[in-house]
C-alpha positions in Angstrom: 198.2 64.8 103.5 198.7 68.4 104.4 202.0 69.9 105.5 200.9 70.0 109.1 200.3 66.2 109.3 203.1 63.9 110.2 203.5 60.1 110.0 204.4 59.0 113.5 206.1 55.6 114.2 203.1 53.3 115.0 203.1 51.5 118.4 204.9 48.2 118.5 207.4 46.2 120.6 210.2 47.6 118.4 209.1 51.2 118.7 208.9 50.9 122.4 212.4 49.3 122.8 214.4 51.0 120.0 217.4 53.2 120.4 216.7 56.9 119.8 216.3 57.8 116.1 218.7 60.0 114.2 217.4 63.5 113.5 216.0 63.4 109.9 214.3 66.7 109.4 211.8 67.4 106.6 213.4 68.6 103.4 213.3 72.4 103.7 215.4 73.6 100.7 216.2 72.4 97.2 219.0 69.9 96.7 221.2 68.7 93.8 222.6 65.1 94.2 223.8 62.2 92.1 221.1 59.8 93.4 217.7 60.5 95.0 216.1 57.6 96.9 212.4 57.5 97.8 211.9 55.3 100.9 214.0 55.0 104.0 213.6 51.3 104.7 216.3 48.7 104.3 216.4 48.9 100.5 216.8 52.6 100.5 219.2 52.8 103.4 221.5 50.0 102.3 221.6 51.4 98.8 222.3 54.9 100.1 225.1 53.6 102.3 226.7 51.6 99.5 226.4 54.5 97.0 228.0 56.9 99.5 230.9 54.5 100.0 231.5 54.7 96.2 231.6 58.5 96.4 228.1 59.3 95.2 226.1 62.1 96.7 222.7 60.8 97.9 219.5 62.2 99.3 216.9 59.9 100.9 213.3 61.0 101.2 210.6 59.3 103.3 207.0 60.1 104.1 207.6 59.0 107.7 211.1 58.3 109.1 213.7 55.6 108.7 212.1 52.3 109.5 208.5 53.7 109.5 207.3 50.9 107.2 207.8 47.2 107.3 211.5 47.7 108.0 210.6 48.8 111.5 207.7 46.4 112.0 208.7 43.0 110.9 209.4 39.9 112.9 213.2 40.4 113.0 214.1 37.1 111.3 217.1 37.1 109.0 216.6 34.1 106.7 218.6 33.5 103.6 217.3 32.1 100.3 214.0 32.5 98.6 210.6 30.7 98.6 212.1 28.6 95.8 214.5 25.7 96.4 217.8 25.5 94.5 216.6 23.0 92.0 213.5 25.1 91.3 215.8 28.2 90.6 217.9 26.1 88.2 214.7 25.1 86.4 213.6 28.7 86.2 216.8 30.5 85.3 219.1 27.8 83.8 222.4 26.5 85.1 224.5 29.6 84.7 222.2 32.3 86.0 220.5 29.9 88.4 223.7 28.9 90.1 224.7 32.5 90.4 221.4 33.4 92.0 221.5 30.4 94.4 225.0 31.5 95.5 223.8 35.1 96.0 220.6 34.5 97.9 222.3 31.7 99.9 224.7 34.3 101.3 222.0 37.0 101.9 222.1 36.5 105.7 225.9 36.8 105.6 225.5 40.3 104.1 223.3 41.4 107.0 225.6 40.2 109.8 228.8 41.3 108.1 227.3 44.8 107.7 226.2 44.9 111.3 229.7 43.8 112.5 231.6 46.2 110.1 229.7 49.3 111.3 229.0 48.3 114.9 225.2 48.5 114.5 223.6 47.7 117.9 220.5 45.7 117.1 220.5 42.6 119.3 221.9 40.6 116.4 222.3 36.8 117.0 222.9 34.0 114.7 221.5 30.8 116.1 219.8 29.4 113.0 216.3 29.0 111.6 214.0 26.0 112.3 211.4 25.3 109.7 209.0 22.6 111.0 206.3 20.6 109.2 202.7 19.8 110.2 202.2 17.0 107.6 204.1 14.2 106.1 203.9 15.8 102.6 205.4 19.0 104.0 208.1 17.0 105.8 209.1 15.3 102.5 209.5 18.8 100.9 211.7 19.9 103.8 213.9 16.8 103.5 214.4 17.6 99.8 215.1 21.3 100.6 217.6 20.4 103.3 219.4 18.0 101.0 219.7 20.5 98.2 221.4 23.0 100.5 223.5 20.3 102.1 224.9 19.5 98.6 225.9 23.1 98.4 227.9 23.0 101.7 225.4 24.2 104.2 225.6 22.3 107.5 221.8 21.6 107.8 220.2 19.4 110.4 217.1 17.2 110.0 214.8 16.9 113.1 212.4 14.1 113.8 209.2 14.7 115.9 211.0 14.3 119.3 213.9 16.5 118.3 211.7 19.3 116.8 209.5 19.2 119.9 212.5 19.7 122.1 214.1 22.4 120.0 210.8 24.4 119.6 208.9 23.6 122.8 205.8 22.5 120.9 204.4 19.0 120.2 202.4 20.2 117.2 205.0 19.4 114.5 206.1 16.1 112.9 209.7 17.2 112.2 211.7 19.9 110.5 215.1 21.1 109.3 217.5 23.7 110.7 219.4 26.2 108.5 222.4 27.5 110.5 222.9 30.6 108.3 219.9 32.4 109.7 219.5 34.6 112.7 217.6 37.4 114.6 217.8 41.1 115.2 215.8 44.1 116.4 214.5 45.4 113.0 213.9 49.0 113.9 217.3 49.3 115.5 218.8 47.8 112.4 217.1 50.4 110.3 218.1 53.2 112.6 221.7 51.9 112.6 221.8 51.9 108.8 220.5 55.5 108.8 223.3 56.5 111.3 226.0 54.9 109.2 224.7 56.3 105.9 224.5 59.8 107.4 228.0 59.4 108.7 229.1 58.8 105.1 227.4 62.0 104.0 223.9 60.8 103.0 221.2 63.3 103.7 218.0 61.7 105.0 214.7 63.6 105.3 211.7 62.3 107.0 208.2 63.7 106.8 209.0 64.4 103.1 206.5 62.6 100.9 207.4 62.8 97.2 204.3 64.0 95.4 205.7 64.5 91.9 208.5 62.8 89.9 209.4 64.0 86.4 212.4 63.9 84.1 213.6 67.1 82.5 216.7 67.8 80.6 218.4 64.5 81.4 217.8 64.8 85.1 215.0 64.0 87.5 213.1 66.4 89.7 211.4 65.1 92.9 208.9 67.5 94.5 207.9 66.9 98.1 204.6 67.8 99.8 206.4 70.8 101.3 207.3 72.1 97.8 211.1 71.6 98.3 212.7 69.8 95.4 215.6 67.4 94.8 217.3 67.2 91.4 219.2 64.0 90.6 220.8 62.1 87.8 219.3 58.9 89.0 216.4 57.9 91.2 215.6 54.8 93.2 212.1 54.0 94.3 212.3 51.8 97.4 208.8 51.9 98.9 207.9 48.1 98.8 204.7 47.4 100.7 203.9 51.1 101.1 204.1 51.9 97.4 201.7 54.6 96.2 200.9 56.1 92.9 204.0 58.2 92.4 205.0 56.1 89.4 202.1 55.1 87.2 201.1 51.5 87.5 203.7 50.5 90.1 201.3 50.1 93.0 199.3 47.6 90.9 202.3 45.3 90.4 202.3 44.0 94.1 199.8 42.9 96.7 200.5 44.8 99.9 199.4 42.2 102.5 199.3 42.8 106.2 201.5 40.7 108.5 200.2 40.7 112.1 202.5 40.2 115.1 201.9 39.8 118.9 204.4 39.7 121.7 204.0 38.5 125.2 205.4 40.0 128.3 209.0 38.8 129.1 208.6 35.2 130.0 209.6 33.8 133.4 212.9 31.9 133.3 211.3 28.4 133.3 209.0 29.3 130.3 211.8 31.0 128.5 213.8 27.8 128.6 210.9 25.7 127.4 210.4 27.6 124.0 213.3 27.9 121.5 215.9 27.6 124.2 218.7 27.5 121.6 217.8 31.0 120.4 216.7 30.0 116.9 214.1 31.8 114.9 211.2 29.7 113.5 208.7 29.8 110.7 206.7 26.8 109.8 206.0 25.1 106.4 202.3 25.9 106.1 200.9 27.9 103.2 199.8 30.5 105.7 202.8 30.2 107.9 203.3 31.2 111.5 206.7 32.7 112.5 208.0 33.1 116.0 211.1 33.8 118.1 212.1 35.3 121.5 213.4 38.8 121.7 216.4 39.9 123.7 214.3 40.4 126.8 212.6 36.9 126.6 209.3 38.0 125.1 207.8 35.5 122.7 206.8 37.0 119.3 204.4 35.2 117.0 203.3 36.5 113.6 201.2 35.5 110.6 198.7 36.7 108.0 195.7 38.8 109.1 192.9 40.8 107.5 193.7 43.1 104.6 192.4 46.2 106.4 194.4 48.0 109.0 193.7 46.6 112.6 191.8 48.9 114.9 191.1 46.8 118.0 192.8 44.1 120.0 190.3 41.5 118.7 191.9 41.8 115.3 194.8 39.8 116.6 192.6 37.0 118.2 193.6 34.5 115.5 197.2 34.8 116.5 196.5 34.5 120.2 194.6 31.3 119.5 197.5 30.0 117.4 200.0 31.0 120.2 198.1 28.9 122.8 197.6 26.0 120.4 201.3 25.8 119.8 202.4 26.6 123.3 199.7 25.8 125.9 202.3 26.4 128.6 201.8 30.1 127.9 198.2 30.1 129.2 197.7 33.2 131.4 200.8 35.0 130.0 199.6 38.5 128.9 200.1 39.9 125.4 202.1 43.1 125.8 202.2 44.3 122.2 200.2 44.0 119.0 201.1 45.5 115.6 201.2 44.9 111.9 203.1 45.9 108.8 202.7 45.5 105.0 204.6 42.8 103.0 204.9 43.3 99.3 203.9 40.1 97.5 204.7 39.7 93.8 202.9 37.3 91.4 206.3 35.5 90.8 207.2 35.4 94.5 210.5 36.9 93.5 212.0 40.4 94.0 211.5 42.7 91.1 213.9 45.2 89.6 212.3 47.6 87.1 213.9 50.3 85.0 210.9 51.9 83.3 212.8 55.1 82.3 216.4 56.3 81.9 218.0 56.8 85.3 215.0 55.4 87.2 215.3 52.1 89.2 212.6 50.4 91.2 213.4 47.5 93.6 210.6 45.8 95.6 208.8 42.6 96.4 210.7 40.5 99.0 207.7 38.3 99.8 208.4 38.0 103.5 212.2 37.8 103.5 212.9 41.5 103.4 215.8 41.8 105.9 218.2 39.6 104.2 217.1 40.1 100.6 216.9 43.9 100.7 220.4 44.1 102.3 221.8 41.9 99.6 220.0 43.5 96.7 220.6 47.1 98.0 224.3 46.4 97.8 224.0 45.0 94.2 221.8 47.8 93.0 224.2 50.4 94.3 227.0 48.7 92.3 224.7 48.6 89.3 224.0 52.4 89.6 227.7 53.2 89.8 228.7 50.8 87.1 230.9 48.8 89.5 228.8 45.7 89.6 229.3 42.4 87.9 225.5 42.0 87.2 222.4 42.1 89.2 221.3 38.7 90.6 217.7 39.0 89.2 216.7 40.0 85.6 215.3 43.5 85.0 211.6 43.1 84.3 208.9 45.4 82.8 206.1 46.7 85.0 203.2 44.3 84.8 200.1 45.4 86.8 198.2 42.6 88.3 194.8 42.1 86.5 191.9 43.4 88.5 194.2 44.8 91.1 191.4 46.9 92.6 189.8 43.7 93.8 192.9 42.6 95.7 191.2 42.7 99.1 188.5 40.3 97.7 190.8 37.8 96.1 193.5 38.0 98.8 190.8 37.2 101.4 189.5 34.3 99.3 193.1 33.0 98.9 193.7 33.2 102.6 190.5 31.2 103.3 191.5 28.6 100.6 195.0 28.2 102.0 193.7 27.8 105.5 191.5 25.0 104.3 194.4 23.3 102.5 196.5 23.6 105.6 193.8 22.1 107.8 193.3 19.2 105.3 197.1 18.7 105.2 
């Protein structure tokens, strides 16, 4: 990318309805800071905010602008926990680390809503819970076990039968489900821009249109050189590029699968339709392998998202699979126009767990939220900032070495095959 090119915020519902962005000019002169962060998504912004609160000087660099990547394009669902249930985490990590991890991720949504309240971030934040419905009896059995495990840990979960889940969601397609009251909803780009505003108010310098082209360690400090030739020197560096990771650090891009998540949004629904779909204000994502997720926004639009082709979409027909799913779930929406279509990249890890890497002295890499980025990045950004300043009691996840995925160059091929296989299993289920 030449200096004259810029990464504009791609069209989406969130870009069209967001509050104005803070001014984050390209880096024009060399800087010396304690911590340099590459990536102005939730991970980079929360880490920067928390580091600044501890007294560190921080510079954030982004190839686009705050929220340009998945942080400004996701579905806006704030869901705690991981893809793994508590008992699975105990089996993976043992009773001591496992319980600590369960406690941490179980409170991840709390971190988001407390941060929003503390700093007055205006992002349409609501906390009405998350419904996870099931299509099959086997999936419902899994959800019953999941709900019971969280109930045993003090969460006021609800189990829904077919009649109850149909009433709560507005669709007759599901057999039942459970409700997690800890979850909620927000405007994701406004959250990112709000985090940037707070961080800058604490003294963090944020520079958009400043892609880092070179990263090297020299004399105990790191030098980051941008595409405009300006440099930042720092004692510590955090790479927080997630689904938009490039080749800045050797082998890092090959450790994740950057899968596209596609989203559509209707026009604001008439009052009668608005009251027929998720009238309680919950967010929803179902229990299929290739899940669908949906919610209403603050203006009454219905959003629905799911997996799509690996390549970037170029025409409206690339979202046809979601439009078919929308009418299958909610036939009452026949004739309601689709107002927005967009996509963003989710970083999937082979373990389905976030990864913290420390491949060199003073270099930290945090990525891989596997579809739960709002809550997890807010939680882990806080913990990583504490780790970098020496004030933390331990990071919730173990530090792991970089492990490139075998045959990563064929990821489009095997991701496409995996999607086809999962669709078949969902259909058979």
